[in-house]
C-alpha positions in Angstrom: 303.5 -133.3 146.6 302.6 -130.6 148.3 302.4 -128.2 145.0 299.9 -130.9 143.2 297.6 -130.8 146.3 297.6 -127.0 146.1 297.0 -127.0 142.0 294.3 -129.6 142.4 292.5 -127.7 145.1 292.4 -124.3 142.4 290.1 -125.8 140.2 287.5 -124.4 142.0 284.6 -121.5 140.7 286.5 -118.2 139.3 286.3 -116.3 142.4 284.8 -112.9 142.2 285.0 -109.8 144.6 282.5 -109.7 147.0 281.9 -106.3 148.2 277.9 -107.5 149.3 278.6 -111.1 149.9 276.0 -113.1 151.0 275.7 -112.6 154.9 273.6 -113.6 157.6 271.2 -116.5 156.5 270.5 -118.3 159.6 269.4 -114.7 160.9 271.6 -114.5 164.1 272.7 -111.1 163.8 270.1 -108.5 164.2 267.9 -106.9 167.0 265.2 -108.9 168.6 263.3 -109.1 172.1 262.7 -112.4 173.2 260.6 -114.4 172.3 260.0 -112.6 168.9 259.5 -109.1 167.8 257.2 -108.1 164.9 259.0 -106.2 162.4 257.1 -103.9 159.9 257.7 -103.1 156.0 260.8 -101.3 155.2 262.3 -102.5 158.5 266.5 -103.8 158.7 266.6 -104.8 161.5 267.9 -108.1 160.7 271.4 -107.5 159.3 271.9 -108.0 156.0 267.6 -108.3 155.0 264.9 -105.9 154.2 261.1 -106.5 155.2 258.4 -106.3 152.4 254.9 -107.0 152.8 252.8 -106.6 155.7 255.3 -107.5 158.1 257.0 -110.4 159.4 257.8 -112.0 163.2 261.5 -112.1 163.9 261.8 -115.0 166.4 263.7 -116.2 169.2 262.8 -118.5 172.1 259.4 -118.8 170.9 259.9 -122.1 168.9 262.5 -124.7 168.0 264.8 -123.3 165.2 266.6 -125.4 162.6 269.8 -123.7 163.2 271.2 -121.4 165.5 269.0 -119.7 168.3 266.6 -117.7 165.8 264.3 -118.0 162.5 261.7 -115.9 161.1 257.4 -116.3 160.9 256.7 -114.5 157.1 253.5 -113.4 158.6 253.6 -110.8 161.2 250.2 -109.3 161.1 249.6 -110.7 157.6 251.8 -111.9 154.3 255.1 -110.4 154.8 258.4 -110.9 152.9 262.2 -110.7 153.3 264.7 -109.6 150.9 268.8 -109.2 150.4 270.6 -107.9 147.7 274.0 -109.7 146.9 277.1 -109.5 144.6 276.7 -112.5 141.7 278.5 -113.0 138.6 276.3 -112.6 135.2 275.7 -116.3 133.7 276.4 -118.2 137.0 273.9 -120.6 138.3 273.6 -120.8 142.1 271.6 -123.2 144.4 269.8 -121.5 147.8 268.8 -124.0 150.1 266.7 -123.2 153.1 264.7 -125.0 156.4 261.1 -124.4 155.8 258.1 -125.0 158.4 254.9 -123.6 159.5 253.5 -121.7 162.6 251.6 -124.3 164.4 249.8 -122.0 166.5 247.2 -121.3 164.6 245.7 -120.4 160.9 245.5 -122.8 157.9 247.3 -126.2 158.0 249.0 -125.5 154.9 251.7 -122.6 155.0 252.5 -121.2 151.4 255.3 -119.1 150.1 257.3 -117.9 147.0 261.1 -117.5 146.9 262.2 -115.9 143.7 266.1 -114.0 142.6 266.0 -111.3 140.2 264.8 -112.0 136.3 264.1 -115.8 137.7 261.0 -117.9 137.7 259.4 -117.7 141.1 259.2 -121.3 142.8 256.3 -121.9 144.9 257.1 -123.9 148.1 253.8 -125.4 150.6 254.4 -127.2 154.0 251.4 -128.7 155.6 251.4 -128.7 159.6 250.3 -132.3 161.4 249.1 -133.1 164.8 252.9 -133.9 165.4 254.1 -130.4 164.5 254.7 -128.2 167.7 256.7 -125.4 168.9 259.3 -127.5 170.3 258.9 -130.4 167.2 258.8 -127.8 164.0 259.6 -130.6 161.7 261.7 -127.9 159.2 262.1 -129.1 155.8 265.3 -128.7 153.5 263.9 -127.5 150.5 266.0 -125.8 147.6 265.8 -123.1 144.7 268.3 -122.3 141.8 268.6 -119.3 139.9 271.1 -118.0 137.2 272.6 -114.5 138.0 271.8 -111.6 135.5 273.4 -109.0 136.8 276.3 -108.5 139.2 274.0 -108.2 141.8 270.9 -110.5 142.6 267.8 -109.6 145.0 266.3 -113.3 146.6 263.0 -112.9 148.2 261.5 -115.0 150.1 257.6 -114.2 150.4 254.7 -115.3 152.5 251.2 -116.1 150.5 249.4 -117.1 153.5 247.1 -114.1 155.5 247.1 -113.7 158.9 249.5 -113.9 161.9 250.4 -117.5 161.3 252.7 -118.4 158.5 255.5 -119.9 157.0 258.6 -120.4 159.0 261.9 -119.9 157.7 265.8 -120.6 158.5 268.9 -121.3 157.7 269.2 -120.0 154.6 272.7 -121.1 152.1 274.1 -119.5 148.7 276.5 -121.2 146.8 277.6 -121.1 143.2 277.0 -124.2 141.2 280.4 -125.4 138.9 279.6 -125.4 135.6 280.4 -128.8 133.4 283.6 -127.9 132.3 284.7 -127.2 136.1 283.6 -130.4 137.4 285.8 -131.5 134.8 288.6 -129.6 135.4 288.4 -130.7 139.2 287.7 -134.1 138.1 291.1 -134.7 135.9 292.9 -132.7 138.8 292.2 -135.0 141.3 293.0 -137.9 139.0 296.3 -136.1 138.0 296.9 -136.1 141.8 295.7 -139.8 142.4 297.6 -140.9 139.6 301.4 -138.7 141.1 300.9 -140.4 144.5 300.3 -144.2 143.0 303.6 -143.7 140.9 305.6 -142.3 144.1 304.2 -145.0 146.0 305.4 -147.6 143.6 308.8 -146.2 142.9 309.6 -145.3 146.7 312.7 -147.2 148.0 312.0 -150.2 150.1 313.2 -149.5 154.2 315.6 -152.4 155.6 
């Protein structure tokens, strides 16, 4: 029985070498002085990420995070960006999920940013602050972005389109491979095989007096 369960569990995405796996999606690992610190272009103070554009704010206890204790404002003094390069499998589809909000202190009510992976289209995202948005009620929204890897490594970039120092907020980024239809069929078939074996075993099990 254990061998059947292990066989079903093995029907997952093919493994790839991860010399530079995606990391630190919630920005918990890095150098920060609470409540926040401004990081200028070229900074690598957030482990795994590189700052681009003008600058960003690395947020500590300034506002409510979506996960953990840290997050980002993608506009420091002006619109900035953050990028990470990680290993991918050519032709593999990936799904990026992230928490998105906006600095509620000042600036436009609408906060805009883009997300792009190497060789893929750029998606635009807008967050609308309301009177309910506050430092202790950021109203984080879960968003997704999908891409197909064009090479053995991919650079994922989140970039602010909001001028000034009160921009889009980012937290809790996660990247996962999307199984191909054939892989899903194998997984479902494997689970069906295990289920059938369990049912056959239950029918043939001897009664206990």
